SEPA-611761 format. One line per field, with one value per atom (N, C-alpha, C): residue number from 1; residue in one letter; x, y, z. Coordinates in steps of 0.001 Angstrom, whole numbers, plus 500000, padded with zeros to 6 digits. Example, Ala and Ser with C-alpha at 12.3 -4.5 7.8 and 13.67 -1.06 7.14 Angstrom:
pos = 1;1;1;2;2;2
code = A;A;A;S;S;S
u = 513190;512300;513200;512850;513670;512900
v = 494310;495500;496700;497750;498940;500030
w = 507800;507800;507800;507080;507140;507870
END
This chain:
pos = 1;1;1;2;2;2;3;3;3;4;4;4;5;5;5;6;6;6;7;7;7;8;8;8;9;9;9;10;10;10;11;11;11;12;12;12;13;13;13;14;14;14;15;15;15;16;16;16;17;17;17;18;18;18;19;19;19;20;20;20;21;21;21;22;22;22;23;23;23;24;24;24;25;25;25;26;26;26;27;27;27;28;28;28;29;29;29;30;30;30;31;31;31;32;32;32;33;33;33;34;34;34;35;35;35;36;36;36;37;37;37;38;38;38;39;39;39;40;40;40;41;41;41;42;42;42;43;43;43;44;44;44;45;45;45;46;46;46;47;47;47;48;48;48;49;49;49;50;50;50;51;51;51;52;52;52;53;53;53;54;54;54;55;55;55;56;56;56;57;57;57;58;58;58;59;59;59;60;60;60;61;61;61;62;62;62;63;63;63;64;64;64;65;65;65;66;66;66;67;67;67;68;68;68;69;69;69;70;70;70;71;71;71;72;72;72;73;73;73;74;74;74;75;75;75;76;76;76;77;77;77;78;78;78;79;79;79;80;80;80;81;81;81;82;82;82;83;83;83;84;84;84;85;85;85;86;86;86;87;87;87;88;88;88;89;89;89;90;90;90;91;91;91;92;92;92;93;93;93;94;94;94;95;95;95;96;96;96;97;97;97;98;98;98;99;99;99;100;100;100;101;101;101;102;102;102;103;103;103;104;104;104;105;105;105;106;106;106;107;107;107;108;108;108;109;109;109;110;110;110;111;111;111;112;112;112;113;113;113;114;114;114;115;115;115;116;116;116;117;117;117;118;118;118;119;119;119;120;120;120;121;121;121;122;122;122;123;123;123;124;124;124;125;125;125;126;126;126;127;127;127;128;128;128;129;129;129;130;130;130;131;131;131;132;132;132;133;133;133;134;134;134;135;135;135;136;136;136;137;137;137;138;138;138;139;139;139;140;140;140;141;141;141;142;142;142;143;143;143;144;144;144;145;145;145;146;146;146;147;147;147;148;148;148;149;149;149;150;150;150;151;151;151;152;152;152;153;153;153;154;154;154;155;155;155;156;156;156;157;157;157;158;158;158;159;159;159;160;160;160;161;161;161;162;162;162;163;163;163;164;164;164;165;165;165;166;166;166;167;167;167;168;168;168;169;169;169;170;170;170;171;171;171;172;172;172;173;173;173;174;174;174;175;175;175;176;176;176;177;177;177;178;178;178;179;179;179;180;180;180;181;181;181;182;182;182;183;183;183;184;184;184;185;185;185;186;186;186;187;187;187;188;188;188;189;189;189;190;190;190;191;191;191;192;192;192;193;193;193;194;194;194;195;195;195;196;196;196;197;197;197;198;198;198;199;199;199;200;200;200;201;201;201;202;202;202;203;203;203;204;204;204;205;205;205;206;206;206;207;207;207;208;208;208;209;209;209;210;210;210;211;211;211;212;212;212;213;213;213;214;214;214;215;215;215;216;216;216;217;217;217;218;218;218;219;219;219;220;220;220;221;221;221;222;222;222;223;223;223;224;224;224;225;225;225;226;226;226;227;227;227;228;228;228;229;229;229;230;230;230;231;231;231;232;232;232;233;233;233;234;234;234;235;235;235;236;236;236;237;237;237;238;238;238;239;239;239;240;240;240;241;241;241;242;242;242;243;243;243;244;244;244;245;245;245;246;246;246;247;247;247;248;248;248;249;249;249;250;250;250;251;251;251;252;252;252;253;253;253;254;254;254;255;255;255;256;256;256;257;257;257;258;258;258;259;259;259;260;260;260;261;261;261;262;262;262;263;263;263;264;264;264;265;265;265;266;266;266;267;267;267;268;268;268;269;269;269;270;270;270;271;271;271;272;272;272;273;273;273;274;274;274;275;275;275;276;276;276;277;277;277;278;278;278;279;279;279;280;280;280;281;281;281;282;282;282;283;283;283;284;284;284;285;285;285;286;286;286;287;287;287;288;288;288;289;289;289;290;290;290;291;291;291;292;292;292;293;293;293;294;294;294;295;295;295;296;296;296;297;297;297;298;298;298;299;299;299;300;300;300;301;301;301;302;302;302;303;303;303;304;304;304;305;305;305;306;306;306;307;307;307;308;308;308;309;309;309;310;310;310;311;311;311;312;312;312;313;313;313;314;314;314;315;315;315;316;316;316;317;317;317;318;318;318;319;319;319;320;320;320;321;321;321;322;322;322;323;323;323;324;324;324;325;325;325;326;326;326;327;327;327;328;328;328;329;329;329;330;330;330;331;331;331;332;332;332;333;333;333;334;334;334;335;335;335;336;336;336;337;337;337;338;338;338;339;339;339;340;340;340;341;341;341;342;342;342;343;343;343;344;344;344;345;345;345;346;346;346
code = X;X;X;X;X;X;X;X;X;X;X;X;X;X;X;X;X;X;X;X;X;X;X;X;X;X;X;X;X;X;X;X;X;X;X;X;X;X;X;X;X;X;X;X;X;X;X;X;X;X;X;X;X;X;X;X;X;X;X;X;X;X;X;X;X;X;X;X;X;X;X;X;X;X;X;X;X;X;X;X;X;X;X;X;X;X;X;X;X;X;X;X;X;X;X;X;X;X;X;X;X;X;X;X;X;X;X;X;X;X;X;X;X;X;X;X;X;X;X;X;X;X;X;X;X;X;X;X;X;X;X;X;X;X;X;X;X;X;X;X;X;X;X;X;X;X;X;X;X;X;X;X;X;X;X;X;X;X;X;X;X;X;X;X;X;X;X;X;X;X;X;X;X;X;X;X;X;X;X;X;X;X;X;X;X;X;X;X;X;X;X;X;X;X;X;X;X;X;X;X;X;X;X;X;X;X;X;X;X;X;X;X;X;X;X;X;X;X;X;X;X;X;X;X;X;X;X;X;X;X;X;X;X;X;X;X;X;X;X;X;X;X;X;X;X;X;X;X;X;X;X;X;X;X;X;X;X;X;X;X;X;X;X;X;X;X;X;X;X;X;X;X;X;X;X;X;X;X;X;X;X;X;X;X;X;X;X;X;X;X;X;X;X;X;X;X;X;X;X;X;X;X;X;X;X;X;X;X;X;X;X;X;X;X;X;X;X;X;X;X;X;X;X;X;X;X;X;X;X;X;X;X;X;X;X;X;X;X;X;X;X;X;X;X;X;X;X;X;X;X;X;X;X;X;X;X;X;X;X;X;X;X;X;X;X;X;X;X;X;X;X;X;X;X;X;X;X;X;X;X;X;X;X;X;X;X;X;X;X;X;X;X;X;X;X;X;X;X;X;X;X;X;X;X;X;X;X;X;X;X;X;X;X;X;X;X;X;X;X;X;X;X;X;X;X;X;X;X;X;X;X;X;X;X;X;X;X;X;X;X;X;X;X;X;X;X;X;X;X;X;X;X;X;X;X;X;X;X;X;X;X;X;X;X;X;X;X;X;X;X;X;X;X;X;X;X;X;X;X;X;X;X;X;X;X;X;X;X;X;X;X;X;X;X;X;X;X;X;X;X;X;X;X;X;X;X;X;X;X;X;X;X;X;X;X;X;X;X;X;X;X;X;X;X;X;X;X;X;X;X;X;X;X;X;X;X;X;X;X;X;X;X;X;X;X;X;X;X;X;X;X;X;X;X;X;X;X;X;X;X;X;X;X;X;X;X;X;X;X;X;X;X;X;X;X;X;X;X;X;X;X;X;X;X;X;X;X;X;X;X;X;X;X;X;X;X;X;X;X;X;X;X;X;X;X;X;X;X;X;X;X;X;X;X;X;X;X;X;X;X;X;X;X;X;X;X;X;X;X;X;X;X;X;X;X;X;X;X;X;X;X;X;X;X;X;X;X;X;X;X;X;X;X;X;X;X;X;X;X;X;X;X;X;X;X;X;X;X;X;X;X;X;X;X;X;X;X;X;X;X;X;X;X;X;X;X;X;X;X;X;X;X;X;X;X;X;X;X;X;X;X;X;X;X;X;X;X;X;X;X;X;X;X;X;X;X;X;X;X;X;X;X;X;X;X;X;X;X;X;X;X;X;X;X;X;X;X;X;X;X;X;X;X;X;X;X;X;X;X;X;X;X;X;X;X;X;X;X;X;X;X;X;X;X;X;X;X;X;X;X;X;X;X;X;X;X;X;X;X;X;X;X;X;X;X;X;X;X;X;X;X;X;X;X;X;X;X;X;X;X;X;X;X;X;X;X;X;X;X;X;X;X;X;X;X;X;X;X;X;X;X;X;X;X;X;X;X;X;X;X;X;X;X;X;X;X;X;X;X;X;X;X;X;X;X;X;X;X;X;X;X;X;X;X;X;X;X;X;X;X;X;X;X;X;X;X;X;X;X;X;X;X;X;X;X;X;X;X;X;X;X;X;X;X;X;X;X;X;X;X;X;X;X;X;X;X;X;X;X;X;X;X;X;X;X;X;X;X;X;X;X;X;X;X;X;X;X;X;X;X;X;X;X;X;X;X;X;X;X;X;X;X;X;X;X;X;X;X;X;X;X;X;X;X;X;X;X;X;X;X;X;X;X;X;X;X;X;X;X;X;X;X;X;X;X;X;X;X;X;X;X;X;X;X;X;X;X;X;X;X;X;X;X;X;X;X;X;X;X;X;X;X;X;X;X;X;X;X;X;X;X;X;X;X;X;X;X;X;X;X;X;X;X;X;X;X;X;X;X;X;X;X;X;X;X;X;X;X;X;X;X;X;X;X;X;X;X;X
u = 388760;388662;387317;386974;385852;386202;385339;385667;384207;384298;383244;382910;381824;381354;380296;380470;379428;378714;377504;376953;376092;375290;374623;374470;373746;373676;372611;373251;372356;372679;373426;373451;375166;375322;377005;376538;377284;377158;378847;378898;380211;380187;381106;381336;382547;382708;384040;384623;385767;386722;387895;388882;390240;390909;391996;392671;393709;394142;395147;396654;397337;398412;399456;400653;401991;401817;401824;401855;402753;403500;404949;405639;407037;408116;408071;407350;407409;406170;405484;404003;404213;403383;403024;401771;401465;400359;400078;398971;398719;397440;397546;396340;395691;394274;393755;393411;393878;393397;392608;392605;391249;391321;389965;389683;388430;387751;386588;386034;384844;384070;384308;384625;384747;383550;383468;382554;382518;383666;383642;383163;383183;382537;381116;380472;379035;378636;379505;378876;378673;379432;379365;378173;377941;376718;375538;375624;374160;373898;374800;374757;375326;375866;376504;375502;375647;374808;374906;373914;374124;375090;375784;376545;376699;377293;377361;378857;379795;381111;381469;380993;380863;382369;382642;383796;384105;385395;385971;386044;385481;385293;386418;386520;387640;388947;389584;390641;391541;391086;391483;392080;393282;393528;394876;394694;396060;396112;397206;397331;398691;398811;400240;400834;401965;402668;402586;401839;401870;402535;403109;403861;404723;405854;406532;407207;406991;407635;409212;409777;411201;411932;411465;412152;411683;410987;410638;411589;412062;413005;412243;412990;412424;411316;410929;409632;410113;409429;409522;407926;408147;406788;406302;405147;405045;405123;405365;405352;403856;403576;402313;402452;401732;401746;400542;400656;399520;399799;398890;398726;397829;398501;397649;396527;395589;394323;394607;395790;395926;397244;397548;398990;399698;400999;401897;403314;404029;405412;406367;406274;407418;408627;408631;409913;409609;408163;408131;408384;408285;408675;407610;406400;405424;405526;405828;406043;407550;408244;409721;409462;408418;407874;407138;406550;405779;404096;403965;402571;402198;402277;401892;400536;399684;398174;398147;399229;399533;400558;400924;401740;401583;402412;402303;402093;402358;401959;401124;400562;399828;398416;397324;396163;395365;394116;393346;392985;392853;392204;391051;390860;389453;389305;390396;390189;391085;390653;391770;392622;391967;392462;393069;393212;393888;392843;393017;392084;391706;390468;389994;390234;390487;390904;389718;388404;387477;387355;388444;388468;389379;389475;390294;391916;392242;393325;393721;394643;395221;396473;396359;397817;398081;399267;399629;400975;400470;401503;402608;403952;404790;404918;405009;404800;406065;407062;408172;407822;407140;406909;405621;404576;403229;403155;403685;403465;404477;403818;404625;404562;405713;406140;405549;405034;404972;405928;406099;407045;406610;407621;407482;406765;406718;405878;404568;403821;402681;402184;400912;400525;399275;398517;397762;396259;396608;395371;395335;396338;396646;395526;395473;394131;394431;395923;396039;395519;395115;394752;393737;392669;391617;392361;393316;393912;394932;395764;396800;395932;394787;393828;393796;393425;393135;394196;395625;396572;396551;395831;395516;394794;393924;393157;392826;391971;390969;391803;392682;393544;394534;395121;396034;395113;393899;393013;392719;392374;392144;393377;394656;395804;396114;396130;395983;395574;394156;393414;394133;394619;394969;396556;397011;398556;398494;397809;397647;397338;396172;395456;396571;397741;398817;398408;397618;397298;398616;398764;399889;399649;400637;400258;399522;398545;397946;396491;396575;395343;394068;393250;391808;391564;390885;390585;389052;388120;386982;386869;386512;386156;384756;384632;383175;383128;382128;381918;382051;380975;381560;381551;381909;382042;383636;384073;385403;386440;386371;387617;387265;386127;386196;386636;386198;387110;388417;388931;390213;390980;390544;390769;391022;389953;390045;391594;391821;393155;394212;394296;395312;395330;394293;394414;395136;394700;395258;396991;397376;398473;399316;398833;399563;399502;398722;399088;397738;396612;395648;395241;395069;394392;392899;392272;390682;390321;389298;389082;387723;386981;385352;384985;384051;383467;382367;381930;380491;379842;378915;378185;377143;375815;374733;374514;375307;375276;375928;375309;375680;376722;376571;377671;378998;378851;379998;380602;380239;380534;381281;380654;380889;382552;382745;384022;384864;384255;385475;385764;385100;385345;386253;386366;387469;388721;388783;389693;390588;389849;390446;389735;388295;387463;387175;387182;387041;385497;385173;383683;383001;381629;380951;379753;379757;378381;377425;376260;375091;374476;374405;373517;374016;373207;373562;373454;373866;373656;374128;373092;373878;373781;373069;372594;374271;374925;375911;377235;377235;378333;378580;377363;377199;377856;377451;378136;379680;380227;381709;382246;381420;382340;382214;380987;380807;381936;382247;383283;384626;384875;386117;386428;385632;385617;385217;384376;383775;384565;385813;386678;386621;386081;386104;387392;387536;388803;389748;391000;392194;392131;392027;391856;390618;390168;388765;388997;388650;389040;387503;387558;386265;386199;385450;385556;384028;383399;382021;382205;382246;382267;381057;380004;379163;379103;378446;378763;378272;377299;376803;378102;378756;379884;381056;381140;382311;381973;380461;380122;380103;380102;380166;381398;382554;383819;384131;383963;384016;383551;382313;381528;382348;382890;383720;385215;385803;387212;387554;388571;388713;389561;389573;390262;391934;392447;393777;394131;392773;392994;393075;393036;393206;391914;391567;390708;391283;391192;391932;390790;390303;389358;389811;389113;389396;387841;386654;385649;385484;385044;385021;384100;384285;383468;382187;380883;379718;379089;379681;379212;380363;380060;380547;381169;380286;380721;380503;381674;381444;381693;381867;381886;383342;383884;385356;385980;384777;385102;385670;385016;385537;385638;384405;384907;386060;386448;387615;388939;389233;390408;390312;389080;388919;389430;389166;389584;390887;391631;392672;392691;391846;391332;392164;392992;393642;392735;392468;391731;392972;393129;393896;393229;394255;393834;393742;392719;392818;392964;393061;393237;394596;394512;395482;396819;397835;398868;399382;398254;398530;399909;400388;401641;402880;402643;403668;403416;402478;402350;402139;402053;402078;402917;404328;405504;405493;404965;405144;404140;402797;401628;401882;402562;402454;403133;404156;404517;403640;402997;401894;400650;400322;399503;400481;401495;402477;402553;402855;403076;401882;400602;399515;398794;399600;398997;397691;397563;396124;395524;394325;393604;392392;392856;391656;390995;391367;390510;389118;388794;387632;386481;386922;385856;385195;385817;385047;384068;382602;381590;380800;381548;380865;381895;382048;382828;381867;382490;381604;382551;382133;382865;382822;383570;383554;381845;381564;380359;379067;379442;378301;378610;379591;380178;378787;377935;376784;375792;375804;374993;375846;377403;378042;377715;377676;377219;375778;374968;373802;373885;374482;374266;374898;375946;376984;375650;375183;374370;373208;372623;371195;371763;373337;373422;373535;373269;373296;374767;375913;377181;378124;378957;379821;381012;381749;382675;382740;382740;382308;383546;384116;385412;384997;385863;385795;386655;386295;387369;387421;387924;387719;387978
v = 331107;332112;333068;333773;334431;335944;336552;337902;338681;340096;341005;341425;341363;341640;342627;343420;344452;344075;343516;343241;344606;345095;346169;347211;348327;349316;348613;348688;347773;346269;345722;344205;344140;343844;343412;341954;341115;339720;339220;338160;337513;336138;336218;334874;334255;333165;332485;333212;333315;334105;332996;333116;332414;332960;331888;332164;333359;334295;335146;334452;334526;333935;334991;334381;335402;335091;336246;336276;336741;337923;338561;338354;338430;338505;339499;340555;341527;341731;340334;340591;339938;339926;339220;338836;337828;337358;337854;338503;339106;338214;337729;337075;338150;338639;339806;339653;340402;340316;341355;342423;343401;344053;344572;345536;346224;347088;347934;348516;348956;349678;351294;352096;353141;353760;355122;356271;356331;356142;356224;355113;353892;352703;352692;353647;353787;354318;355132;355909;354983;353922;352767;351795;351822;351031;351310;353161;353285;353594;353448;353904;352786;352012;350933;350122;350270;349443;347783;347056;345553;345092;344001;343324;341938;340922;339581;339551;340642;340536;341383;341294;342007;342472;343703;344150;343707;343354;343188;344339;344421;345608;345491;346905;347244;347640;348951;349257;349780;349224;349458;348116;347814;346535;346383;345423;345424;343479;343152;341676;340954;339719;339212;338607;338717;338417;336732;336289;334795;334108;334900;334608;335594;335406;336612;336330;337112;336871;336849;336359;335986;337318;338542;339621;340812;340441;341132;341163;342457;342792;343440;343614;344231;343449;342491;341879;340255;339767;338458;337681;336571;335739;335946;336171;336336;337691;338722;340080;340716;341529;342326;343324;343786;345043;345878;346901;347755;348124;348033;348658;349921;350774;352024;352178;352642;352248;352427;352765;352578;351903;351123;350757;351278;351129;351907;351266;351610;350805;351334;352446;353322;353657;353492;354089;354919;355395;356245;357636;358692;360116;360497;360283;360624;359945;358610;357922;358678;359026;359741;360930;361763;362872;362739;361839;361627;361762;361550;361372;359893;358561;357542;357370;358375;358200;358375;359022;359525;358362;357529;356495;355979;356108;355672;354242;353143;351927;351330;352117;351684;351791;351399;351101;350792;350603;350498;349134;348802;347450;347065;345868;345422;345547;345903;346331;345622;345204;344663;343521;342502;341552;341418;342836;342578;342554;341864;341479;342897;342843;343916;343614;344502;344489;343962;343387;342930;341351;340710;339379;338485;337469;336472;336696;337333;337648;338403;339162;339980;339882;339740;339810;341116;341541;342667;343129;343771;344416;345069;345124;346095;345836;344588;344658;345627;345451;346219;347734;348226;349835;350035;348891;349255;349007;348052;347331;347835;348586;348738;348007;347536;346383;347183;346751;346876;346375;347043;346465;345109;344078;342720;342728;343473;343790;343618;344182;344147;342980;342157;341193;341325;340260;340363;340580;340227;340388;341760;342386;343524;344840;345195;346101;347200;347535;348619;348598;347354;347070;347920;348546;349349;350711;351061;352264;352272;351339;350927;350914;350359;350098;351448;352314;353958;354342;354030;354257;354077;352843;352486;353670;354235;355512;356619;356402;357289;358512;357878;358839;359760;359052;359778;360788;360470;361508;362681;362481;363369;364655;363515;364588;365009;364577;365438;366460;366563;367720;368789;368431;369607;369942;368958;369199;370068;370010;370552;371976;372112;373547;374385;373597;374421;374678;373832;374320;374417;375146;375686;375922;375999;375968;377555;377230;378659;379137;378526;379031;378253;378701;378272;377321;376082;375317;374808;374965;374204;373153;372112;370815;370572;370387;370142;368556;367985;366939;366001;365163;364554;362894;362328;361202;360849;359509;359287;359795;360383;361203;362570;363421;364534;364664;363368;363200;363053;362247;362360;363661;364294;365777;366393;366156;366816;366372;365374;364629;365329;365290;365921;367361;368326;369680;369837;368723;368837;368521;367618;366981;368361;369118;370265;371610;371268;372569;373689;373342;374315;374615;375835;376339;375928;376526;376126;375273;374383;373463;373348;374007;373888;372605;371635;370679;370768;370874;371019;369408;369347;367989;368105;367127;367298;365908;365188;363720;363607;363698;363878;363044;361623;360762;361008;361423;361567;362808;363910;365177;364844;364266;363929;363417;362605;361771;362502;363755;364873;365511;365847;366692;365933;364470;363720;363583;363840;364127;365369;366474;367823;368919;368708;369878;370590;372195;372992;373569;373375;374198;372998;372785;371908;373040;373045;373665;372899;372731;371666;372368;373534;374043;373800;373870;373747;375129;375178;376405;377396;378623;379765;380169;379406;379383;378986;377744;377303;378127;378756;379496;380759;381360;382645;382147;380978;380379;380426;379779;379689;381056;382037;383416;383834;383610;384302;383624;382418;381960;382292;382827;383294;384608;385429;386902;387655;386915;387631;387395;386755;386722;385145;384264;382891;382237;380742;380299;380135;380250;379979;379180;378063;376607;376033;375440;374745;373234;372208;370888;370434;370269;369768;368347;367558;366030;365227;366095;365349;365219;365962;365930;366345;366803;367472;368696;369573;371072;371655;371274;372448;372389;371186;371383;372119;372029;372790;374651;375010;376293;376777;375673;376007;376458;375492;375998;377302;377535;379101;380348;379796;380871;380851;379950;380069;380184;380092;380406;381903;382436;383947;383922;385465;385774;385365;384852;384523;383189;382373;381212;380156;378861;377814;376642;375964;374700;373698;372659;371238;370109;369986;369441;367849;367209;365865;364614;365371;364597;364343;362849;362326;363244;364047;365026;364302;364533;364185;365384;366072;367290;367534;368117;368475;370090;370863;372496;372804;373705;374640;376039;376687;378171;378453;378439;378588;379810;380905;381928;383366;384274;385618;385711;385226;384937;384364;382958;382786;383533;384281;384811;386329;387071;388275;388036;386803;386920;386121;385628;385020;383907;383063;381929;380452;379475;378465;377535;376628;375236;374527;373493;372401;371041;370035;368892;367915;366805;365904;364412;363387;361956;362063;361565;361333;360484;360789;359600;359123;358350;357448;356918;356376;355752;356708;357789;358845;359325;359272;359768;358444;357269;355985;356149;356229;356181;357250;358314;359600;359674;358959;358982;357878;356800;355560;356096;356568;357069;357324;358217;358562;357848;356828;355773;354578;354269;353539;354004;355302;356041;356383;356024;356069;357578;358643;360261;360246;359335;359351;357977;357896;356792;356814;356880;357083;355846;354791;353676;353761;354860;354823;355195;355600;355842;354552;353271;352172;351875;351807;351576;350304;349597;348255;347331;345993;345223;343629;343266;342164;340966;339989;339040;339347;338657;338899;338403;337445;336964;338268;338954;340074;341290;341193;342470;343052;342544;343243;344060;343469;344457;345410;345447;346436;347695;347234;348162;349099;348222;348628;349119;349014;349919;351067;351432;352811;353264;352812;353589;354044;353323;353846;354558;354991;355726;355148;353832;353474;352680;352917;352716;354019;354699;355349;354719;353757;352990;351538;350631;349308;348310;347822;346993;345690;345220;343598;342990;341856;340766;339245;339088;337781;336531
w = 378778;380016;380046;381042;380870;380864;379938;380006;379851;380051;380022;378658;378005;376724;376382;375539;375300;373854;373925;372754;371956;372980;372340;373786;373391;374636;375540;376744;377855;377975;377140;376980;377085;378380;378884;379591;378847;379492;379744;380508;380728;380103;379182;378391;378249;377524;377159;376137;376123;375087;374884;373776;374105;374944;375712;376572;376190;376872;376645;376488;375583;375250;374506;374700;374050;372443;371923;370429;369734;370650;370207;371080;371078;371837;373121;372663;373645;374675;374496;375252;376641;377657;378508;378905;379533;380016;381701;381783;383379;383720;384760;385508;386192;386095;386797;388003;389190;390461;390830;390165;390293;388888;388585;387523;388221;387190;387487;386469;386832;385726;385597;384548;384437;384054;384304;383963;382494;381699;380345;379860;380350;379906;379789;380732;380402;379255;378570;377153;376223;376029;374858;375666;376819;377659;377221;376936;376734;375303;374057;372820;371803;372330;371318;370497;369292;368326;368552;368257;368349;367445;368049;366962;367648;366649;366782;367265;367351;367483;368675;370131;370960;371499;371990;372385;373798;374002;375051;376218;377038;377919;378988;379683;380810;380261;380719;380494;381937;382784;384225;384897;385186;385557;386492;387395;388093;388350;388551;388287;388659;388409;388586;387059;386964;385444;385761;384617;384517;383468;382236;381127;380693;380365;379425;378148;377137;375757;375857;374944;375298;375189;374891;374740;375871;376849;377855;378842;379474;380191;381639;382690;383855;384476;384161;384858;384889;385910;386122;386277;385971;386485;387971;388432;389648;390128;389308;389730;389990;390875;390806;390141;389174;388206;387905;387474;387133;385618;384921;383695;383339;382649;382235;381237;381099;380778;378936;378506;376991;376817;375943;376090;374676;374921;374202;373677;372839;372609;373570;373991;374789;374189;373033;372250;371251;370700;369851;370218;369289;369887;370807;370717;371579;373174;373050;374472;374991;374197;374872;375395;374812;375309;376404;377069;378024;377654;376574;375804;375091;375976;375704;374996;375222;374714;373330;372624;371274;370533;371236;370582;369021;368429;366875;366743;367748;367527;368763;369330;370654;370355;371290;371348;372407;372432;373471;373935;375203;375623;374990;374440;373977;372739;371849;370542;369650;368573;367628;368137;368781;369195;370628;371157;372643;373695;374433;375584;376271;376861;377819;379215;380135;381431;382379;381885;382591;382251;382480;382458;383312;382994;383961;383507;382491;382112;380885;380679;379875;378934;377663;376912;376865;377163;377596;376284;375176;374154;374964;374326;374701;376315;376796;378363;379211;378651;379307;379569;378454;378390;379022;379511;379917;381422;381891;383006;384182;385091;386446;387499;388244;389143;390199;391365;392360;393544;394523;395370;395835;396167;396552;397893;398564;399758;399639;398397;398399;397600;398579;398126;397266;396242;395727;396451;397767;398841;399813;399427;400060;400243;401437;401464;400533;400194;399382;397755;397405;396238;395328;396271;395539;395266;396290;396184;394952;394753;393721;392035;392152;390930;390230;391146;390774;389972;390070;389309;387747;387412;386109;385227;385931;385246;386006;386906;387438;388307;388977;389949;388956;387924;386864;386237;385577;385188;385670;387255;387954;388445;388232;388368;387052;385991;384592;384526;384973;385166;385778;386900;387917;387404;386840;386269;385211;384236;382767;383082;384280;384319;385461;385806;386265;387916;388605;390013;390806;391386;392099;393651;394600;396189;396480;397419;397514;396662;395470;394692;394917;394147;394529;393153;393245;392335;392437;391307;391400;390608;391105;390364;390024;388742;388279;388026;389099;388856;390261;390536;391915;391754;390232;390075;390563;390308;390653;390258;389078;388269;388917;389143;390044;391342;392193;393421;393291;392300;392001;391776;391188;390846;392215;393204;394425;395442;394893;395702;394837;393796;393025;393209;393542;393411;395092;395979;397261;397480;396418;396252;395900;395125;394324;395190;396359;397175;397154;396451;396353;397697;398033;399314;399521;398346;398405;397180;397872;396557;396816;395705;395637;394650;395435;394516;394468;392815;392473;392061;393194;393059;393773;393403;394549;394777;394974;395597;396927;398029;399296;399790;399478;399924;399243;397970;397011;397747;397694;398296;399419;400350;401477;401591;400397;400384;399713;398975;398311;399739;400636;401797;402630;402571;403073;402365;401222;400209;400137;400719;400625;399997;399664;399190;400485;400194;401408;401357;400110;399904;398950;398954;398348;397578;396227;395541;395017;395712;395009;393939;394053;392758;391349;390511;389102;388479;387117;386218;386829;386528;386702;388414;389150;390582;391112;390545;391197;390743;389320;388986;389983;390265;391071;392496;392660;394469;394188;393248;392984;393160;392337;392597;393649;394508;395715;396627;396635;397251;397131;395959;395478;395312;395837;395983;394894;394020;392986;391690;391920;390504;389909;390434;389961;390563;390032;390779;389866;390319;389290;388425;388912;387858;388068;386988;387020;386376;387253;386633;386040;384636;384192;383913;384883;385078;384776;383807;383613;381870;381184;379653;378941;379759;379131;378745;377431;377174;378257;379131;380225;381340;381587;382232;381797;380519;379896;380177;380024;380037;381508;382449;383784;384072;383617;383505;383176;382208;381572;382692;383182;383943;385368;385787;387149;387278;386034;386153;386111;386493;386525;385431;385102;383964;384201;383207;383125;383586;383911;384843;383741;384158;383288;383515;382716;382676;382389;383210;383039;382374;381492;380776;380574;381360;381127;380959;381173;380900;379515;379051;377930;377301;376149;375593;374915;375113;374522;374054;373384;372427;371474;370320;369246;369295;369844;369869;371647;371662;373012;372943;374152;374050;373957;372978;372763;371940;371779;371008;371763;371421;371807;373298;374062;375643;376054;375524;375957;375767;374521;374196;374756;375004;375448;377055;377680;379158;379297;378449;378318;379265;378934;379586;378672;379685;378761;378948;378048;377834;377628;378545;378319;378932;378944;379569;378179;378273;377434;378054;377105;377781;378419;379707;380464;380047;379997;379669;381307;381815;382965;383292;382242;382552;382890;382338;382616;384285;384976;386224;387320;386718;387938;388680;388426;389371;390147;389611;390481;391637;391505;392455;393165;392689;393396;395075;395227;396651;397738;396910;397758;398612;397928;398028;399188;398696;399535;400792;400993;402228;403041;402456;403250;403213;402305;402424;401790;400661;399978;400103;399845;399841;398687;397366;396151;396105;396711;396413;397359;397968;398703;397410;396445;395391;395252;395222;395159;396053;395947;396937;396783;395960;395586;395135;395543;394833;394329;393150;392862;391936;391927;391083;389674;388867;387358;386992;387288;387189;387179;388087;388663;387730;386597;385905;385304;384771;384271;385232;386504;387210;387664;387637;387929;386800;385953;384692;385297;385366;385578;386795;388020;389183;388955;388041;388108;386936;385827;385135;385880;386942;387867;388947;388723;389986;391414;391375;392510;393181;392306;392694;392206;392857;392356;391290;391723;391069;391611;390379;391222;390735;391884;391963;391355;390263;389978;390618;391297;391428;390646;389823;389107;389828
END
């Protein structure tokens, strides 16, 4: 089968790999209907050292069950399913407490002999725990497929930022970053009842989409100028909650400068820094720093009805669709800011 492979920084190819197959009785094989390139995929795309053993890429996918191991329950061949962006066993203490990203026996797609999502098919370990069956009325060619695919990662990540930051009805929320995660954070803040949602971003096409998703204000300025503008929009105090959806030290610094005393920062941007401003300023102002990697499997069934009911359309973050053979150009387009988020249809 074909899969997307990362050989070195800037060197993504589509090549032949062994077919996905059942290896354990708890496995399933899923034929991929849709996958995509994530902003976090761009970090290894920019920095990976050269190798003769390329990594299988992709951790967001949706597809149909093609084969089931003998111990898999609750699923049938032909089911349309969503997979979270990390896999877990579903039974360890962390999984039972709603934190499958810390599973004692889980892992990441594309590593240690597990297929990546940007390919024709995927072997799914612990299939019963990881795969979420969609309603039988949802067809593989449904117009909802882009919306549903966001449940694999990006929508759940934006929701995690808002949920852990404690967004409540009537509050003000600042969202740092106009990428797909930031835009998903806008959707999440609106779902949780925020009255004022300030989106910090300077790409008009993206911030316009943020307005469609529920942002009440847009701040295009950066640095101190942007921080001052957020405080002006919040009566001089800062936002109750700030969602940091970028992952740079500057974004974290902006989050501290725009949150009000006693507020909370939900940090979900993949950190590209080793240190940050978490000293006396944080403790003297009673600021809570929370967030982390999103336990998407915990949120999928909670967010799914909002999509099926037409309340939200997060799939609008996909502004380009390509075939699997064009996956390398999808990486280039996102890296060059020509595309917000690219959907791949094998």
